[in-house]
Structure formats: C-alpha cells, structure tokens
C-alpha positions as CSV (number, residue, x, y, z in Angstrom):
1,M,24.0,-3.3,1.7
2,S,21.9,-4.7,4.9
3,I,18.4,-3.9,5.8
4,Q,18.4,-0.8,7.5
5,A,14.6,-0.6,8.8
6,V,11.6,-2.7,9.7
7,V,8.0,-1.6,8.6
8,W,5.2,-3.3,10.3
9,D,1.1,-3.7,9.8
10,V,-0.5,-3.2,13.0
11,D,-4.0,-5.5,12.9
12,D,-3.0,-9.3,13.1
13,T,0.6,-8.8,13.0
14,L,1.5,-6.9,16.3
15,F,-2.1,-6.7,17.7
16,D,-4.5,-9.8,17.9
17,Y,-7.2,-7.9,16.2
18,T,-9.2,-11.3,15.2
19,A,-9.1,-12.2,19.0
20,A,-10.1,-8.8,20.2
21,D,-12.6,-8.4,17.5
22,R,-14.3,-11.5,18.2
23,A,-14.4,-11.0,22.3
24,G,-15.6,-7.7,21.6
25,M,-18.6,-8.2,19.5
26,R,-19.4,-11.0,21.4
27,A,-19.8,-9.2,24.7
28,H,-21.4,-6.4,22.6
29,L,-24.3,-8.4,20.8
30,A,-24.9,-10.1,24.3
31,A,-25.4,-6.6,25.8
32,E,-27.6,-5.5,22.6
33,G,-29.9,-8.1,23.3
34,L,-28.8,-9.5,19.7
35,L,-27.4,-13.0,20.0
36,D,-31.5,-14.3,19.7
37,G,-31.6,-13.6,16.1
38,Y,-28.6,-15.9,15.0
39,D,-28.7,-19.9,15.6
40,S,-25.5,-19.6,17.5
41,V,-23.0,-17.1,18.5
42,E,-20.6,-18.4,15.7
43,Q,-23.0,-17.7,13.0
44,A,-23.5,-14.0,14.7
45,L,-19.6,-13.5,14.5
46,A,-19.1,-14.8,11.1
47,H,-21.9,-12.5,9.9
48,W,-19.9,-9.6,11.3
49,R,-16.8,-10.6,10.0
50,Q,-18.3,-10.9,6.6
51,V,-20.0,-7.3,6.8
52,T,-16.5,-5.7,8.0
53,D,-14.9,-7.4,5.2
54,R,-17.0,-6.5,2.7
55,Q,-17.2,-2.5,4.2
56,W,-13.4,-2.9,4.6
57,A,-12.7,-3.2,0.9
58,R,-14.6,-0.4,-0.2
59,F,-12.3,1.9,1.9
60,A,-9.3,0.4,1.0
61,A,-10.7,0.8,-2.8
62,G,-11.4,5.2,-1.9
63,E,-15.2,4.4,-2.2
64,V,-15.9,5.7,1.0
65,S,-14.2,7.4,4.1
66,F,-12.6,5.4,6.7
67,E,-15.8,6.6,8.9
68,E,-18.1,6.1,6.5
69,Q,-17.2,2.3,6.1
70,R,-17.7,2.1,10.0
71,R,-21.3,3.5,9.8
72,D,-22.1,1.1,6.9
73,R,-21.1,-1.9,8.8
74,V,-23.6,-1.0,11.3
75,R,-26.4,-0.3,8.7
76,V,-25.5,-3.8,7.0
77,F,-25.3,-5.7,10.0
78,L,-28.4,-4.6,11.5
79,G,-30.1,-4.4,8.5
80,E,-31.6,-0.9,9.4
81,E,-31.7,2.4,7.9
82,L,-29.9,4.3,10.9
83,S,-28.8,7.9,11.0
84,D,-24.9,8.5,11.0
85,A,-25.2,9.4,14.8
86,E,-27.0,6.2,15.6
87,A,-25.0,4.4,13.5
88,E,-21.5,6.0,15.3
89,A,-23.6,5.1,18.8
90,W,-23.8,1.8,18.2
91,F,-20.1,1.1,16.7
92,E,-18.8,3.2,19.9
93,R,-20.8,0.7,22.5
94,Y,-19.2,-2.2,20.5
95,I,-15.6,-0.2,20.4
96,G,-15.7,-0.5,24.5
97,Y,-15.9,-4.2,24.8
98,Y,-13.3,-4.4,21.6
99,E,-10.8,-2.2,23.4
100,A,-11.1,-4.4,26.4
101,A,-10.0,-7.2,24.7
102,W,-6.7,-5.8,23.2
103,A,-3.5,-7.6,23.5
104,L,-0.2,-7.9,21.3
105,F,1.2,-11.3,20.2
106,P,3.3,-12.7,22.8
107,D,6.2,-12.8,20.0
108,V,6.0,-9.1,19.3
109,L,8.3,-7.5,22.5
110,P,10.6,-10.1,22.4
111,A,11.1,-9.4,18.6
112,L,10.8,-5.6,19.0
113,D,13.7,-5.5,21.8
114,A,15.8,-8.4,19.9
115,L,15.5,-5.6,16.8
116,A,16.2,-2.3,18.3
117,A,19.6,-1.5,18.3
118,S,20.2,-3.1,14.7
119,H,16.8,-1.4,13.0
120,R,14.8,1.6,12.6
121,H,11.1,0.8,13.3
122,A,7.8,2.5,11.5
123,V,4.2,1.2,10.8
124,L,2.1,1.4,7.8
125,S,-1.3,0.4,8.2
126,N,-4.5,0.5,6.0
127,S,-6.5,2.0,8.6
128,S,-6.6,5.6,10.2
129,L,-3.7,7.3,12.4
130,H,-6.2,8.6,15.1
131,V,-7.2,4.5,15.7
132,Q,-3.6,3.1,15.1
133,D,-1.9,5.9,17.0
134,R,-4.0,5.3,20.0
135,K,-3.8,1.9,19.8
136,L,0.1,1.6,19.5
137,R,-0.1,4.2,22.7
138,V,-2.3,1.5,24.9
139,L,-0.6,-1.0,24.2
140,G,2.4,0.5,25.3
141,V,4.9,0.4,21.9
142,R,4.4,3.8,20.3
143,D,7.6,4.8,21.2
144,R,8.9,2.0,19.3
145,F,8.2,3.3,16.2
146,E,9.4,6.6,14.6
147,A,7.1,7.1,12.0
148,V,3.0,5.7,11.8
149,L,1.3,6.3,8.2
150,C,-2.1,5.1,7.6
151,A,-4.3,4.9,4.4
152,A,-6.6,7.6,5.6
153,E,-4.1,10.2,5.9
154,L,-1.9,9.0,2.8
155,G,-4.7,8.7,0.4
156,V,-3.2,5.4,-0.9
157,S,-3.4,2.0,0.4
158,K,-1.9,-1.3,0.7
159,P,-1.0,-3.2,-1.9
160,E,-0.6,-0.1,-4.0
161,A,3.1,0.7,-4.2
162,G,2.9,4.3,-3.5
163,A,1.9,3.4,0.3
164,F,4.8,1.5,0.9
165,L,7.0,4.0,-1.0
166,A,5.5,6.6,1.3
167,V,6.9,5.0,4.1
168,C,10.1,4.5,2.9
169,E,10.4,8.2,1.7
170,A,9.3,9.1,5.5
171,L,12.3,7.1,7.0
172,A,14.8,8.7,3.9
173,L,15.5,5.1,2.9
174,P,15.1,3.5,-0.6
175,P,12.8,0.5,-0.9
176,H,15.9,-2.3,-0.9
177,L,17.2,-1.3,2.5
178,V,13.2,-1.6,4.1
179,A,11.6,-4.7,5.2
180,Y,8.1,-4.7,5.7
181,V,6.3,-7.5,7.9
182,G,2.6,-8.2,7.3
183,D,-0.1,-10.8,8.1
184,H,-1.8,-10.7,4.5
185,P,-0.2,-12.5,1.4
186,E,-1.4,-10.6,-1.2
187,I,-2.1,-7.2,0.2
188,D,1.1,-7.0,2.9
189,G,3.6,-9.8,1.2
190,R,2.9,-9.5,-2.7
191,G,2.6,-5.5,-2.3
192,A,5.7,-5.0,0.0
193,A,7.5,-7.3,-2.9
194,D,6.1,-5.5,-5.7
195,A,7.2,-2.4,-4.3
196,G,11.1,-3.5,-4.0
197,L,10.8,-3.9,0.0
198,L,12.2,-7.1,1.5
199,S,8.5,-8.7,2.0
200,V,8.0,-11.0,5.2
201,W,4.6,-12.4,5.3
202,I,3.8,-13.9,8.8
203,D,1.1,-16.8,8.5
204,R,0.4,-17.1,12.1
205,G,-2.2,-19.8,12.1
206,G,-1.0,-21.5,8.8
207,A,-4.5,-20.1,7.5
208,Y,-3.3,-20.5,3.9
209,T,-2.1,-23.5,2.0
210,S,1.5,-23.5,0.7
211,G,-0.3,-22.7,-2.7
212,D,-1.7,-19.5,-1.5
213,A,1.7,-18.3,-0.8
214,S,3.0,-15.6,-3.2
215,T,6.4,-16.2,-4.8
216,G,7.8,-13.3,-3.4
217,P,7.5,-13.0,0.5
218,H,9.4,-14.7,3.0
219,R,7.0,-16.9,4.7
220,I,7.1,-17.1,8.8
221,A,4.9,-18.2,11.2
222,S,6.1,-16.3,14.3
223,L,8.6,-13.4,14.8
224,T,11.2,-15.5,16.3
225,E,12.1,-16.0,12.5
226,L,12.3,-12.7,11.4
227,P,16.2,-11.7,12.9
228,A,17.4,-14.4,10.4
229,I,15.6,-13.5,7.6
230,L,17.0,-9.7,8.4
231,G,20.4,-10.9,8.9
232,S,20.4,-9.3,12.4
233,E,23.3,-10.8,14.9
234,S,20.6,-11.6,18.0
235,R,20.5,-14.8,19.9
236,F,16.3,-14.3,19.8
237,G,15.5,-16.2,16.8
238,A,14.3,-19.5,15.2
239,P,14.5,-21.3,12.1
240,S,11.4,-21.6,10.0
241,T,8.8,-23.7,10.0
242,F,7.8,-23.5,6.4
243,R,9.5,-25.5,3.8
C-alpha cells in the first residue's frame, strides 16, 4: 500500500528557525546593549546557539519543563542568577524580535499544494503545542494539518518511537503508511525509520557529510524531491541531488 499521510517537523523543516533565531537574537542583543561583551556578533550568536542546544537537550531528556529550559537559557547565557520573572521577561523581549523574522522556506507552500489532494498532513515537533500551533497560524499554514502533536504535551520526544507512534495513532494509520519529514539525521531521520515510518531527511544546506547520513532515511536537499519519494502523481518535483 502507498503512503497515505505525511507528518512534518516544524523548525528548520517548514519554518526557517535558524535564520529567525539569528536575526532575532542579533537585534535583541543590540537593543539590550550586550554586544560589547563579545569580540563579534558571530561570537555572541554562537554562544546563544550553544546554550540553546544544551538546554534543549535537557528538555528533550525530560530533565526540565519547556518553560524551565527557556529560563535556564537566559540565566546561562547571561551568567546571572535571575528570578523566574526576570528570566521570562528577558526571553519575551527576545521573542518580539524573533517573531518579526518568522518565514517559511520557499519550497514549503508549493510542496503542500502539490500533496494536498493526495496525502493527509500532520505535525510532530519536539516543542510545545502552544508555541507551534501559534507559529503555524501566524505563518498561515495551520489549516493544512489535521493534527499537531508536540513533545511537551505528549511526554515523549523524538527520536523515541513513542513520539512517532503517537502521531500515527492520531491519524489512525499504521506507521508503514506514514512518511515523516524532518531536518535532523538522527532525531528525525533515524528516529522515524526505527519507528517504522517512511523517513525523509531534508538536509537543506548540506550541513552533514555523506558519512553522517543514516542508512534509514531518504535524504533530500529540497521539498521538490518529496513527491517522487512518496510516489505522488504531481508535476511538482525534482530528482534527488544526493547520490
């Protein structure tokens, strides 16, 4: 039987999180007068990304809540003992600049349009429903997805099989009839493959060498390649750029 549904990651798959985060944090640090403490803007942004990755890993491991990882990102980045209210206020000021830079990748709407009639669509994210539901609405695509599931509410996160199986259950489909599209080779690519889904890893910038690629996922560089993998009868599509 052919694939009946496509489940999507959000950040750096549909939504250009990396670009928005960099632009937002750069503007925020300038407004807060914090760039003088670094040799360059790039050094400041690299520090923020390192802190974000470490704290996000704690959240994914179930060590802290979604809200706690946000507050801890601020405390570690600033190197200050802040109250919850102070840390949240700092993060909210950053959010204003970050949201101003929100954008979908250019290939997203054409892909969703091409697959709208042939496949059902849902979202599985390692974030929170409050954050991702609002993001999808602001970006104008929430109505494209019949279900949006997030780790903060599920209590299990990718790459655990339980996260992928939960979205299959929400769609009332077995894993072998569901495809998952995400940007991380292990969290998304290997996780989905191990859970029994058709796994599609989108490596937009070629950030990983061929040796980093899991053997499980199909590797693509653009969503134009997705219909061919799904076997969709659509004129939208392109051959894979990876060999």
